N, CA, C and O atoms as a GROMACS GRO file, in nm:
protein
  612
    1MET      N    1  -4.367  -5.671  -3.065
    1MET     CA    2  -4.474  -5.578  -3.090
    1MET      C    3  -4.482  -5.475  -2.978
    1MET      O    4  -4.502  -5.356  -3.000
    2ARG      N    5  -4.466  -5.526  -2.860
    2ARG     CA    6  -4.469  -5.436  -2.747
    2ARG      C    7  -4.357  -5.333  -2.755
    2ARG      O    8  -4.380  -5.217  -2.720
    3CYS      N    9  -4.243  -5.369  -2.797
    3CYS     CA   10  -4.127  -5.281  -2.809
    3CYS      C   11  -4.153  -5.174  -2.914
    3CYS      O   12  -4.117  -5.058  -2.896
    4ASN      N   13  -4.216  -5.213  -3.023
    4ASN     CA   14  -4.246  -5.116  -3.128
    4ASN      C   15  -4.348  -5.014  -3.082
    4ASN      O   16  -4.339  -4.896  -3.117
    5LEU      N   17  -4.448  -5.060  -3.003
    5LEU     CA   18  -4.549  -4.970  -2.953
    5LEU      C   19  -4.488  -4.867  -2.857
    5LEU      O   20  -4.524  -4.749  -2.862
    6ALA      N   21  -4.398  -4.911  -2.772
    6ALA     CA   22  -4.334  -4.820  -2.679
    6ALA      C   23  -4.248  -4.719  -2.754
    6ALA      O   24  -4.245  -4.601  -2.718
    7LEU      N   25  -4.180  -4.763  -2.855
    7LEU     CA   26  -4.098  -4.675  -2.937
    7LEU      C   27  -4.183  -4.572  -3.010
    7LEU      O   28  -4.147  -4.455  -3.017
    8LEU      N   29  -4.296  -4.617  -3.065
    8LEU     CA   30  -4.388  -4.528  -3.135
    8LEU      C   31  -4.448  -4.426  -3.039
    8LEU      O   32  -4.460  -4.308  -3.073
    9PHE      N   33  -4.485  -4.469  -2.918
    9PHE     CA   34  -4.541  -4.379  -2.817
    9PHE      C   35  -4.437  -4.272  -2.778
    9PHE      O   36  -4.470  -4.155  -2.768
   10ALA      N   37  -4.312  -4.313  -2.757
   10ALA     CA   38  -4.205  -4.220  -2.720
   10ALA      C   39  -4.181  -4.120  -2.832
   10ALA      O   40  -4.157  -4.002  -2.806
   11LEU      N   41  -4.187  -4.166  -2.955
   11LEU     CA   42  -4.167  -4.078  -3.069
   11LEU      C   43  -4.280  -3.975  -3.080
   11LEU      O   44  -4.254  -3.857  -3.104
   12VAL      N   45  -4.404  -4.020  -3.063
   12VAL     CA   46  -4.519  -3.930  -3.072
   12VAL      C   47  -4.514  -3.827  -2.958
   12VAL      O   48  -4.536  -3.708  -2.981
   13VAL      N   49  -4.487  -3.874  -2.837
   13VAL     CA   50  -4.481  -3.781  -2.722
   13VAL      C   51  -4.366  -3.683  -2.742
   13VAL      O   52  -4.382  -3.565  -2.712
   14GLY      N   53  -4.254  -3.727  -2.792
   14GLY     CA   54  -4.138  -3.640  -2.814
   14GLY      C   55  -4.164  -3.534  -2.919
   14GLY      O   56  -4.115  -3.422  -2.907
   15VAL      N   57  -4.240  -3.566  -3.022
   15VAL     CA   58  -4.268  -3.471  -3.129
   15VAL      C   59  -4.383  -3.379  -3.093
   15VAL      O   60  -4.377  -3.259  -3.119
   16ILE      N   61  -4.487  -3.435  -3.034
   16ILE     CA   62  -4.606  -3.355  -3.005
   16ILE      C   63  -4.588  -3.272  -2.878
   16ILE      O   64  -4.630  -3.156  -2.875
   17ALA      N   65  -4.528  -3.326  -2.777
   17ALA     CA   66  -4.513  -3.255  -2.650
   17ALA      C   67  -4.415  -3.140  -2.667
   17ALA      O   68  -4.313  -3.153  -2.734
   18PRO      N   69  -4.447  -3.026  -2.606
   18PRO     CA   70  -4.355  -2.912  -2.618
   18PRO      C   71  -4.224  -2.942  -2.544
   18PRO      O   72  -4.222  -3.006  -2.439
   19ALA      N   73  -4.119  -2.894  -2.601
   19ALA     CA   74  -3.988  -2.916  -2.541
   19ALA      C   75  -3.971  -2.826  -2.419
   19ALA      O   76  -4.012  -2.710  -2.420
   20HIS      N   77  -3.910  -2.881  -2.315
   20HIS     CA   78  -3.885  -2.805  -2.194
   20HIS      C   79  -3.755  -2.726  -2.213
   20HIS      O   80  -3.651  -2.784  -2.242
   21VAL      N   81  -3.763  -2.597  -2.196
   21VAL     CA   82  -3.646  -2.513  -2.214
   21VAL      C   83  -3.578  -2.494  -2.079
   21VAL      O   84  -3.640  -2.453  -1.981
   22ALA      N   85  -3.451  -2.526  -2.074
   22ALA     CA   86  -3.374  -2.512  -1.951
   22ALA      C   87  -3.314  -2.372  -1.944
   22ALA      O   88  -3.249  -2.326  -2.037
   23HIS      N   89  -3.337  -2.306  -1.834
   23HIS     CA   90  -3.280  -2.173  -1.814
   23HIS      C   91  -3.165  -2.183  -1.714
   23HIS      O   92  -3.179  -2.245  -1.608
   24SER      N   93  -3.054  -2.122  -1.748
   24SER     CA   94  -2.942  -2.121  -1.654
   24SER      C   95  -2.945  -1.991  -1.575
   24SER      O   96  -3.013  -1.895  -1.614
   25HIS      N   97  -2.872  -1.988  -1.465
   25HIS     CA   98  -2.862  -1.866  -1.386
   25HIS      C   99  -2.764  -1.772  -1.455
   25HIS      O  100  -2.661  -1.814  -1.506
   26ALA      N  101  -2.798  -1.648  -1.456
   26ALA     CA  102  -2.711  -1.548  -1.518
   26ALA      C  103  -2.608  -1.500  -1.416
   26ALA      O  104  -2.634  -1.498  -1.296
   27ALA      N  105  -2.495  -1.462  -1.466
   27ALA     CA  106  -2.390  -1.404  -1.382
   27ALA      C  107  -2.362  -1.264  -1.433
   27ALA      O  108  -2.361  -1.239  -1.554
   28VAL      N  109  -2.338  -1.173  -1.340
   28VAL     CA  110  -2.313  -1.034  -1.376
   28VAL      C  111  -2.181  -0.992  -1.313
   28VAL      O  112  -2.153  -1.023  -1.197
   29LEU      N  113  -2.101  -0.921  -1.389
   29LEU     CA  114  -1.973  -0.871  -1.340
   29LEU      C  115  -1.962  -0.724  -1.374
   29LEU      O  116  -1.970  -0.686  -1.491
   30ASP      N  117  -1.943  -0.642  -1.272
   30ASP     CA  118  -1.917  -0.501  -1.293
   30ASP      C  119  -1.768  -0.478  -1.273
   30ASP      O  120  -1.709  -0.527  -1.177
   31ALA      N  121  -1.708  -0.405  -1.363
   31ALA     CA  122  -1.565  -0.378  -1.353
   31ALA      C  123  -1.541  -0.229  -1.371
   31ALA      O  124  -1.600  -0.165  -1.458
   32ASP      N  125  -1.454  -0.175  -1.288
   32ASP     CA  126  -1.413  -0.036  -1.298
   32ASP      C  127  -1.264  -0.032  -1.326
   32ASP      O  128  -1.186  -0.107  -1.268
   33ALA      N  129  -1.226   0.057  -1.415
   33ALA     CA  130  -1.084   0.076  -1.442
   33ALA      C  131  -1.027   0.167  -1.334
   33ALA      O  132  -1.076   0.277  -1.313
   34ALA      N  133  -0.924   0.121  -1.266
   34ALA     CA  134  -0.862   0.200  -1.160
   34ALA      C  135  -0.712   0.177  -1.166
   34ALA      O  136  -0.665   0.070  -1.206
   35GLN      N  137  -0.638   0.278  -1.125
   35GLN     CA  138  -0.493   0.265  -1.123
   35GLN      C  139  -0.452   0.223  -0.983
   35GLN      O  140  -0.453   0.303  -0.889
   36ALA      N  141  -0.415   0.099  -0.970
   36ALA     CA  142  -0.375   0.045  -0.839
   36ALA      C  143  -0.225   0.063  -0.820
   36ALA      O  144  -0.147   0.061  -0.915
   37ILE      N  145  -0.186   0.081  -0.695
   37ILE     CA  146  -0.046   0.089  -0.658
   37ILE      C  147  -0.008  -0.047  -0.602
   37ILE      O  148  -0.067  -0.092  -0.504
   38ARG      N  149   0.088  -0.111  -0.662
   38ARG     CA  150   0.134  -0.242  -0.617
   38ARG      C  151   0.269  -0.227  -0.548
   38ARG      O  152   0.364  -0.174  -0.606
   39LEU      N  153   0.276  -0.273  -0.425
   39LEU     CA  154   0.398  -0.265  -0.346
   39LEU      C  155   0.458  -0.404  -0.332
   39LEU      O  156   0.386  -0.504  -0.327
   40HIS      N  157   0.590  -0.410  -0.325
   40HIS     CA  158   0.659  -0.536  -0.298
   40HIS      C  159   0.770  -0.505  -0.198
   40HIS      O  160   0.874  -0.450  -0.234
   41ALA      N  161   0.747  -0.539  -0.072
   41ALA     CA  162   0.841  -0.512   0.036
   41ALA      C  163   0.928  -0.634   0.061
   41ALA      O  164   0.879  -0.746   0.075
   42ARG      N  165   1.059  -0.610   0.065
   42ARG     CA  166   1.152  -0.720   0.092
   42ARG      C  167   1.276  -0.664   0.160
   42ARG      O  168   1.305  -0.545   0.156
   43TYR      N  169   1.347  -0.754   0.224
   43TYR     CA  170   1.472  -0.717   0.289
   43TYR      C  171   1.583  -0.707   0.185
   43TYR      O  172   1.566  -0.749   0.071
   44ASP      N  173   1.696  -0.649   0.226
   44ASP     CA  174   1.807  -0.637   0.131
   44ASP      C  175   1.866  -0.772   0.092
   44ASP      O  176   1.943  -0.780  -0.004
   45THR      N  177   1.830  -0.877   0.165
   45THR     CA  178   1.874  -1.012   0.128
   45THR      C  179   1.786  -1.072   0.018
   45THR      O  180   1.819  -1.175  -0.040
   46GLY      N  181   1.674  -1.006  -0.010
   46GLY     CA  182   1.580  -1.056  -0.109
   46GLY      C  183   1.462  -1.129  -0.048
   46GLY      O  184   1.363  -1.156  -0.116
   47ALA      N  185   1.470  -1.160   0.081
   47ALA     CA  186   1.360  -1.229   0.149
   47ALA      C  187   1.241  -1.134   0.162
   47ALA      O  188   1.259  -1.016   0.191
   48PRO      N  189   1.120  -1.184   0.139
   48PRO     CA  190   1.003  -1.096   0.148
   48PRO      C  191   0.972  -1.055   0.291
   48PRO      O  192   0.998  -1.130   0.385
   49MET      N  193   0.916  -0.937   0.306
   49MET     CA  194   0.868  -0.891   0.437
   49MET      C  195   0.726  -0.944   0.453
   49MET      O  196   0.629  -0.869   0.443
   50ALA      N  197   0.717  -1.074   0.478
   50ALA     CA  198   0.588  -1.142   0.486
   50ALA      C  199   0.504  -1.086   0.600
   50ALA      O  200   0.552  -1.072   0.712
   51HIS      N  201   0.381  -1.054   0.569
   51HIS     CA  202   0.283  -1.007   0.668
   51HIS      C  203   0.327  -0.879   0.739
   51HIS      O  204   0.294  -0.858   0.856
   52ALA      N  205   0.400  -0.794   0.669
   52ALA     CA  206   0.445  -0.667   0.726
   52ALA      C  207   0.327  -0.570   0.736
   52ALA      O  208   0.231  -0.580   0.660
   53GLN      N  209   0.337  -0.477   0.830
   53GLN     CA  210   0.233  -0.376   0.848
   53GLN      C  211   0.253  -0.265   0.745
   53GLN      O  212   0.364  -0.218   0.725
   54ILE      N  213   0.144  -0.224   0.681
   54ILE     CA  214   0.145  -0.118   0.579
   54ILE      C  215   0.065   0.000   0.634
   54ILE      O  216  -0.048  -0.017   0.679
   55ILE      N  217   0.124   0.118   0.628
   55ILE     CA  218   0.055   0.241   0.669
   55ILE      C  219   0.064   0.339   0.553
   55ILE      O  220   0.173   0.364   0.501
   56ILE      N  221  -0.049   0.395   0.513
   56ILE     CA  222  -0.054   0.484   0.398
   56ILE      C  223  -0.109   0.619   0.443
   56ILE      O  224  -0.210   0.626   0.512
   57TYR      N  225  -0.040   0.728   0.402
   57TYR     CA  226  -0.083   0.864   0.433
   57TYR      C  227  -0.112   0.937   0.303
   57TYR      O  228  -0.032   0.935   0.210
   58ALA      N  229  -0.227   1.003   0.297
   58ALA     CA  230  -0.267   1.081   0.180
   58ALA      C  231  -0.193   1.215   0.180
   58ALA      O  232  -0.148   1.260   0.286
   59PRO      N  233  -0.180   1.278   0.065
   59PRO     CA  234  -0.108   1.406   0.058
   59PRO      C  235  -0.175   1.518   0.138
   59PRO      O  236  -0.106   1.609   0.183
   60ASP      N  237  -0.304   1.512   0.155
   60ASP     CA  238  -0.375   1.621   0.222
   60ASP      C  239  -0.386   1.603   0.374
   60ASP      O  240  -0.441   1.689   0.442
   61ASP      N  241  -0.334   1.491   0.428
   61ASP     CA  242  -0.340   1.469   0.573
   61ASP      C  243  -0.225   1.377   0.615
   61ASP      O  244  -0.235   1.255   0.606
   62SER      N  245  -0.116   1.439   0.661
   62SER     CA  246   0.001   1.359   0.699
   62SER      C  247  -0.005   1.312   0.844
   62SER      O  248   0.084   1.240   0.889
   63GLU      N  249  -0.108   1.352   0.917
   63GLU     CA  250  -0.123   1.312   1.057
   63GLU      C  251  -0.206   1.184   1.072
   63GLU      O  252  -0.172   1.095   1.150
   64GLN      N  253  -0.314   1.176   0.997
   64GLN     CA  254  -0.408   1.064   1.007
   64GLN      C  255  -0.380   0.963   0.895
   64GLN      O  256  -0.373   1.000   0.778
   65ALA      N  257  -0.364   0.837   0.930
   65ALA     CA  258  -0.341   0.734   0.829
   65ALA      C  259  -0.463   0.720   0.739
   65ALA      O  260  -0.576   0.708   0.787
   66TRP      N  261  -0.439   0.722   0.608
   66TRP     CA  262  -0.546   0.706   0.511
   66TRP      C  263  -0.587   0.559   0.502
   66TRP      O  264  -0.704   0.526   0.485
   67GLY      N  265  -0.488   0.471   0.515
   67GLY     CA  266  -0.517   0.329   0.507
   67GLY      C  267  -0.416   0.246   0.584
   67GLY      O  268  -0.299   0.283   0.596
   68LEU      N  269  -0.463   0.134   0.636
   68LEU     CA  270  -0.378   0.038   0.706
   68LEU      C  271  -0.398  -0.096   0.640
   68LEU      O  272  -0.507  -0.128   0.593
   69GLY      N  273  -0.293  -0.175   0.636
   69GLY     CA  274  -0.306  -0.307   0.576
   69GLY      C  275  -0.192  -0.397   0.618
   69GLY      O  276  -0.104  -0.358   0.696
   70VAL      N  277  -0.195  -0.518   0.565
   70VAL     CA  278  -0.092  -0.617   0.593
   70VAL      C  279  -0.050  -0.680   0.460
   70VAL      O  280  -0.135  -0.720   0.380
   71ALA      N  281   0.079  -0.687   0.438
   71ALA     CA  282   0.130  -0.749   0.316
   71ALA      C  283   0.103  -0.899   0.319
   71ALA      O  284   0.084  -0.957   0.426
   72ASP      N  285   0.100  -0.959   0.203
   72ASP     CA  286   0.080  -1.104   0.197
   72ASP      C  287   0.211  -1.176   0.229
   72ASP      O  288   0.309  -1.113   0.266
   73ARG      N  289   0.212  -1.306   0.215
   73ARG     CA  290   0.332  -1.384   0.253
   73ARG      C  291   0.451  -1.355   0.164
   73ARG      O  292   0.565  -1.385   0.201
   74ASP      N  293   0.428  -1.296   0.045
   74ASP     CA  294   0.536  -1.260  -0.046
   74ASP      C  295   0.578  -1.115  -0.030
   74ASP      O  296   0.659  -1.065  -0.107
   75GLY      N  297   0.522  -1.046   0.070
   75GLY     CA  298   0.555  -0.906   0.093
   75GLY      C  299   0.486  -0.811  -0.004
   75GLY      O  300   0.530  -0.698  -0.021
   76ARG      N  301   0.378  -0.856  -0.067
   76ARG     CA  302   0.307  -0.774  -0.166
   76ARG      C  303   0.180  -0.716  -0.107
   76ARG      O  304   0.113  -0.778  -0.024
   77TYR      N  305   0.149  -0.595  -0.152
   77TYR     CA  306   0.028  -0.526  -0.108
   77TYR      C  307  -0.017  -0.434  -0.221
   77TYR      O  308   0.066  -0.376  -0.291
   78GLU      N  309  -0.145  -0.421  -0.238
   78GLU     CA  310  -0.200  -0.340  -0.345
   78GLU      C  311  -0.311  -0.252  -0.289
   78GLU      O  312  -0.394  -0.296  -0.209
   79PHE      N  313  -0.312  -0.126  -0.333
   79PHE     CA  314  -0.419  -0.036  -0.292
   79PHE      C  315  -0.451   0.060  -0.405
   79PHE      O  316  -0.368   0.085  -0.492
   80ILE      N  317  -0.571   0.113  -0.401
   80ILE     CA  318  -0.615   0.210  -0.501
   80ILE      C  319  -0.635   0.342  -0.428
   80ILE      O  320  -0.728   0.356  -0.348
   81PRO      N  321  -0.548   0.440  -0.454
   81PRO     CA  322  -0.559   0.568  -0.383
   81PRO      C  323  -0.678   0.649  -0.434
   81PRO      O  324  -0.726   0.631  -0.546
   82ASP      N  325  -0.724   0.739  -0.347
   82ASP     CA  326  -0.827   0.834  -0.390
   82ASP      C  327  -0.769   0.922  -0.500
   82ASP      O  328  -0.648   0.925  -0.522
   83ALA      N  329  -0.856   0.994  -0.567
   83ALA     CA  330  -0.812   1.082  -0.676
   83ALA      C  331  -0.757   1.212  -0.620
   83ALA      O  332  -0.804   1.320  -0.656
   84ILE      N  333  -0.658   1.201  -0.532
   84ILE     CA  334  -0.594   1.319  -0.474
   84ILE      C  335  -0.452   1.325  -0.530
   84ILE      O  336  -0.368   1.240  -0.500
   85ALA      N  337  -0.428   1.426  -0.611
   85ALA     CA  338  -0.294   1.442  -0.668
   85ALA      C  339  -0.199   1.486  -0.559
   85ALA      O  340  -0.236   1.562  -0.469
   86GLY      N  341  -0.077   1.439  -0.567
   86GLY     CA  342   0.024   1.478  -0.470
   86GLY      C  343   0.111   1.362  -0.429
   86GLY      O  344   0.116   1.259  -0.496
   87ARG      N  345   0.181   1.382  -0.319
   87ARG     CA  346   0.279   1.285  -0.271
   87ARG      C  347   0.220   1.202  -0.158
   87ARG      O  348   0.197   1.252  -0.048
   88TRP      N  349   0.196   1.075  -0.186
   88TRP     CA  350   0.145   0.980  -0.087
   88TRP      C  351   0.264   0.916  -0.016
   88TRP      O  352   0.365   0.886  -0.080
   89LEU      N  353   0.252   0.895   0.113
   89LEU     CA  354   0.358   0.831   0.190
   89LEU      C  355   0.315   0.690   0.226
   89LEU      O  356   0.206   0.669   0.280
   90VAL      N  357   0.401   0.594   0.197
   90VAL     CA  358   0.375   0.454   0.231
   90VAL      C  359   0.487   0.407   0.322
   90VAL      O  360   0.604   0.420   0.289
   91GLN      N  361   0.450   0.353   0.438
   91GLN     CA  362   0.547   0.299   0.532
   91GLN      C  363   0.522   0.150   0.551
   91GLN      O  364   0.408   0.105   0.563
   92VAL      N  365   0.631   0.074   0.552
   92VAL     CA  366   0.623  -0.071   0.572
   92VAL      C  367   0.709  -0.104   0.694
   92VAL      O  368   0.826  -0.064   0.701
   93ARG      N  369   0.652  -0.176   0.789
   93ARG     CA  370   0.722  -0.208   0.913
   93ARG      C  371   0.706  -0.355   0.947
   93ARG      O  372   0.599  -0.414   0.929
   94GLN      N  373   0.816  -0.413   0.996
   94GLN     CA  374   0.809  -0.551   1.045
   94GLN      C  375   0.929  -0.580   1.134
   94GLN      O  376   1.044  -0.565   1.092
   95ALA      N  377   0.902  -0.620   1.256
   95ALA     CA  378   1.004  -0.668   1.351
   95ALA      C  379   1.123  -0.572   1.361
   95ALA      O  380   1.238  -0.615   1.354
   96GLY      N  381   1.094  -0.444   1.379
   96GLY     CA  382   1.202  -0.347   1.395
   96GLY      C  383   1.265  -0.299   1.266
   96GLY      O  384   1.352  -0.213   1.270
   97HIS      N  385   1.225  -0.351   1.154
   97HIS     CA  386   1.276  -0.308   1.025
   97HIS      C  387   1.168  -0.228   0.955
   97HIS      O  388   1.049  -0.249   0.978
   98GLY      N  389   1.210  -0.136   0.871
   98GLY     CA  390   1.110  -0.059   0.801
   98GLY      C  391   1.168   0.017   0.684
   98GLY      O  392   1.289   0.036   0.672
   99VAL      N  393   1.078   0.060   0.599
   99VAL     CA  394   1.116   0.140   0.484
   99VAL      C  395   0.997   0.230   0.450
   99VAL      O  396   0.882   0.192   0.470
  100SER      N  397   1.027   0.348   0.399
  100SER     CA  398   0.923   0.442   0.358
  100SER      C  399   0.941   0.473   0.210
  100SER      O  400   1.053   0.470   0.158
  101ALA      N  401   0.831   0.502   0.145
  101ALA     CA  402   0.837   0.538   0.003
  101ALA      C  403   0.732   0.644  -0.024
  101ALA      O  404   0.626   0.645   0.037
  102TYR      N  405   0.764   0.733  -0.117
  102TYR     CA  406   0.668   0.833  -0.162
  102TYR      C  407   0.615   0.790  -0.297
  102TYR      O  408   0.690   0.754  -0.387
  103VAL      N  409   0.484   0.795  -0.310
  103VAL     CA  410   0.418   0.765  -0.436
  103VAL      C  411   0.360   0.896  -0.488
  103VAL      O  412   0.266   0.950  -0.430
  104GLU      N  413   0.417   0.946  -0.596
  104GLU     CA  414   0.374   1.073  -0.653
  104GLU      C  415   0.266   1.046  -0.756
  104GLU      O  416   0.287   0.976  -0.854
  105ILE      N  417   0.149   1.102  -0.731
  105ILE     CA  418   0.036   1.085  -0.822
  105ILE      C  419  -0.003   1.222  -0.874
  105ILE      O  420  -0.048   1.308  -0.799
  106GLY      N  421   0.015   1.240  -1.004
  106GLY     CA  422  -0.020   1.366  -1.066
  106GLY      C  423  -0.152   1.354  -1.139
  106GLY      O  424  -0.202   1.244  -1.163
  107GLU      N  425  -0.209   1.469  -1.174
  107GLU     CA  426  -0.336   1.465  -1.245
  107GLU      C  427  -0.320   1.404  -1.383
  107GLU      O  428  -0.404   1.326  -1.427
  108ASP      N  429  -0.213   1.440  -1.452
  108ASP     CA  430  -0.187   1.384  -1.585
  108ASP      C  431  -0.058   1.304  -1.590
  108ASP      O  432  -0.030   1.237  -1.689
  109ALA      N  433   0.020   1.311  -1.482
  109ALA     CA  434   0.150   1.246  -1.482
  109ALA      C  435   0.138   1.100  -1.436
  109ALA      O  436   0.046   1.065  -1.363
  110PRO      N  437   0.231   1.018  -1.479
  110PRO     CA  438   0.231   0.879  -1.432
  110PRO      C  439   0.272   0.873  -1.286
  110PRO      O  440   0.321   0.970  -1.229
  111VAL      N  441   0.252   0.758  -1.228
  111VAL     CA  442   0.288   0.736  -1.088
  111VAL      C  443   0.439   0.721  -1.078
  111VAL      O  444   0.500   0.647  -1.156
  112LEU      N  445   0.497   0.790  -0.984
  112LEU     CA  446   0.641   0.783  -0.962
  112LEU      C  447   0.664   0.743  -0.817
  112LEU      O  448   0.608   0.805  -0.726
  113ILE      N  449   0.746   0.642  -0.794
  113ILE     CA  450   0.773   0.595  -0.659
  113ILE      C  451   0.919   0.623  -0.626
  113ILE      O  452   1.009   0.582  -0.699
  114THR      N  453   0.942   0.694  -0.516
  114THR     CA  454   1.077   0.716  -0.467
  114THR      C  455   1.084   0.654  -0.329
  114THR      O  456   0.998   0.677  -0.245
  115SER      N  457   1.186   0.578  -0.306
  115SER     CA  458   1.197   0.503  -0.182
  115SER      C  459   1.317   0.550  -0.103
  115SER      O  460   1.423   0.579  -0.159
  116SER      N  461   1.301   0.556   0.028
  116SER     CA  462   1.416   0.580   0.113
  116SER      C  463   1.479   0.444   0.141
  116SER      O  464   1.409   0.346   0.165
  117ALA      N  465   1.609   0.440   0.138
  117ALA     CA  466   1.679   0.313   0.156
  117ALA      C  467   1.658   0.261   0.297
  117ALA      O  468   1.658   0.339   0.393
  118PRO      N  469   1.641   0.131   0.312
  118PRO     CA  470   1.631   0.075   0.446
  118PRO      C  471   1.765   0.084   0.517
  118PRO      O  472   1.868   0.110   0.456
  119ASP      N  473   1.762   0.063   0.648
  119ASP     CA  474   1.885   0.067   0.726
  119ASP      C  475   1.984  -0.035   0.670
  119ASP      O  476   1.948  -0.150   0.644
  120THR      N  477   2.109   0.008   0.653
  120THR     CA  478   2.213  -0.083   0.607
  120THR      C  479   2.299  -0.122   0.728
  120THR      O  480   2.284  -0.065   0.837
  121TRP      N  481   2.388  -0.216   0.709
  121TRP     CA  482   2.473  -0.260   0.820
  121TRP      C  483   2.567  -0.148   0.863
  121TRP      O  484   2.606  -0.142   0.980
  122VAL      N  485   2.604  -0.060   0.770
  122VAL     CA  486   2.691   0.052   0.805
  122VAL      C  487   2.616   0.148   0.899
  122VAL      O  488   2.671   0.193   0.999
  123GLN      N  489   2.490   0.178   0.865
  123GLN     CA  490   2.410   0.265   0.951
  123GLN      C  491   2.390   0.204   1.088
  123GLN      O  492   2.397   0.273   1.190
  124ARG      N  493   2.364   0.075   1.090
  124ARG     CA  494   2.345   0.007   1.219
  124ARG      C  495   2.472   0.009   1.303
  124ARG      O  496   2.467   0.034   1.424
  125ALA      N  497   2.586  -0.017   1.239
  125ALA     CA  498   2.714  -0.016   1.312
  125ALA      C  499   2.744   0.124   1.365
  125ALA      O  500   2.794   0.138   1.477
  126LEU      N  501   2.714   0.226   1.287
  126LEU     CA  502   2.734   0.364   1.332
  126LEU      C  503   2.645   0.396   1.451
  126LEU      O  504   2.689   0.459   1.547
  127MET      N  505   2.519   0.352   1.446
  127MET     CA  506   2.428   0.376   1.558
  127MET      C  507   2.476   0.306   1.684
  127MET      O  508   2.471   0.364   1.792
  128VAL      N  509   2.524   0.181   1.673
  128VAL     CA  510   2.575   0.107   1.788
  128VAL      C  511   2.698   0.178   1.845
  128VAL      O  512   2.711   0.190   1.967
  129ALA      N  513   2.787   0.227   1.757
  129ALA     CA  514   2.907   0.296   1.803
  129ALA      C  515   2.871   0.426   1.875
  129ALA      O  516   2.932   0.459   1.977
  130LEU      N  517   2.774   0.499   1.823
  130LEU     CA  518   2.733   0.624   1.888
  130LEU      C  519   2.668   0.599   2.023
  130LEU      O  520   2.691   0.674   2.118
  131VAL      N  521   2.587   0.496   2.033
  131VAL     CA  522   2.525   0.462   2.161
  131VAL      C  523   2.633   0.420   2.261
  131VAL      O  524   2.629   0.459   2.378
  132ALA      N  525   2.729   0.340   2.216
  132ALA     CA  526   2.839   0.297   2.305
  132ALA      C  527   2.921   0.418   2.350
  132ALA      O  528   2.957   0.427   2.467
  133TRP      N  529   2.949   0.510   2.259
  133TRP     CA  530   3.024   0.631   2.294
  133TRP      C  531   2.948   0.714   2.398
  133TRP      O  532   3.007   0.764   2.494
  134GLY      N  533   2.818   0.727   2.379
  134GLY     CA  534   2.735   0.801   2.474
  134GLY      C  535   2.733   0.733   2.610
  134GLY      O  536   2.741   0.800   2.713
  135ALA      N  537   2.722   0.600   2.612
  135ALA     CA  538   2.722   0.527   2.739
  135ALA      C  539   2.856   0.541   2.810
  135ALA      O  540   2.860   0.558   2.932
  136LEU      N  541   2.965   0.534   2.734
  136LEU     CA  542   3.098   0.549   2.793
  136LEU      C  543   3.115   0.688   2.851
  136LEU      O  544   3.167   0.705   2.962
  137GLY      N  545   3.072   0.788   2.776
  137GLY     CA  546   3.081   0.926   2.825
  137GLY      C  547   3.000   0.947   2.952
  137GLY      O  548   3.045   1.014   3.044
  138THR      N  549   2.881   0.890   2.957
  138THR     CA  550   2.796   0.902   3.075
  138THR      C  551   2.861   0.832   3.195
  138THR      O  552   2.859   0.886   3.306
  139ALA      N  553   2.916   0.714   3.172
  139ALA     CA  554   2.982   0.640   3.281
  139ALA      C  555   3.102   0.715   3.334
  139ALA      O  556   3.122   0.722   3.456
  140LEU      N  557   3.184   0.773   3.245
  140LEU     CA  558   3.302   0.848   3.290
  140LEU      C  559   3.260   0.975   3.365
  140LEU      O  560   3.323   1.012   3.464
  141TYR      N  561   3.155   1.041   3.319
  141TYR     CA  562   3.106   1.160   3.388
  141TYR      C  563   3.056   1.124   3.528
  141TYR      O  564   3.089   1.192   3.625
  142ALA      N  565   2.978   1.017   3.537
  142ALA     CA  566   2.927   0.975   3.668
  142ALA      C  567   3.042   0.935   3.760
  142ALA      O  568   3.036   0.962   3.880
  143ARG      N  569   3.144   0.874   3.708
  143ARG     CA  570   3.259   0.831   3.790
  143ARG      C  571   3.335   0.953   3.841
  143ARG      O  572   3.378   0.956   3.956
  144SER      N  573   3.350   1.051   3.754
  144SER     CA  574   3.423   1.171   3.798
  144SER      C  575   3.344   1.246   3.905
  144SER      O  576   3.405   1.301   3.997
  145ARG      N  577   3.214   1.250   3.895
  145ARG     CA  578   3.130   1.316   3.996
  145ARG      C  579   3.137   1.241   4.129
  145ARG      O  580   3.140   1.302   4.236
  146ARG      N  581   3.139   1.109   4.121
  146ARG     CA  582   3.147   1.027   4.242
  146ARG      C  583   3.283   1.044   4.309
  146ARG      O  584   3.291   1.046   4.432
  147GLY      N  585   3.388   1.055   4.230
  147GLY     CA  586   3.523   1.076   4.283
  147GLY      C  587   3.533   1.208   4.358
  147GLY      O  588   3.601   1.215   4.460
  148ARG      N  589   3.467   1.314   4.309
  148ARG     CA  590   3.469   1.444   4.376
  148ARG      C  591   3.394   1.440   4.509
  148ARG      O  592   3.438   1.499   4.608
  149SER      N  593   3.281   1.370   4.509
  149SER     CA  594   3.202   1.363   4.632
  149SER      C  595   3.272   1.278   4.738
  149SER      O  596   3.258   1.304   4.857
  150ASP      N  597   3.348   1.176   4.694
  150ASP     CA  598   3.424   1.093   4.789
  150ASP      C  599   3.540   1.171   4.850
  150ASP      O  600   3.574   1.152   4.967
  151ALA      N  601   3.602   1.259   4.770
  151ALA     CA  602   3.716   1.336   4.817
  151ALA      C  603   3.674   1.445   4.915
  151ALA      O  604   3.749   1.479   5.007
  152SER      N  605   3.555   1.500   4.896
  152SER     CA  606   3.508   1.608   4.985
  152SER      C  607   3.457   1.553   5.118
  152SER      O  608   3.443   1.629   5.214
  153ALA      N  609   3.430   1.426   5.127
  153ALA     CA  610   3.376   1.368   5.251
  153ALA      C  611   3.480   1.331   5.349
  153ALA      O  612   3.448   1.281   5.457
   0.00000   0.00000   0.00000
């Protein structure tokens, strides 16, 4: 009997008592459509330029950097340029290696990226040979000058 009374009381309270309405917290998301420039910097071996320094120059100011950043561990970096049409310069540097690219942004034209090739082993070998040639020439010149001063004394 006691069980029936408790059940009847719960039923009456459940029907007569107003139901409690649970309110959840609302979430709001604002989104803007923007054309982002996605960069992927890597060495000629395919290895990413992890955490490389990124320097961006706007078309209207080639002296002052428009933006600075650091690539992620995969050599990726993303930025949204201002609405300035023209040729943006992007430079990527890491441990003495680097590459530059121009990002052409037109008012109605799609984005076009032209990249300058990174240093190749041929360019490096040529630079080493030229430095060695210059050092040899300087040493021979200094030796010839010293020989003249020794002979006059």
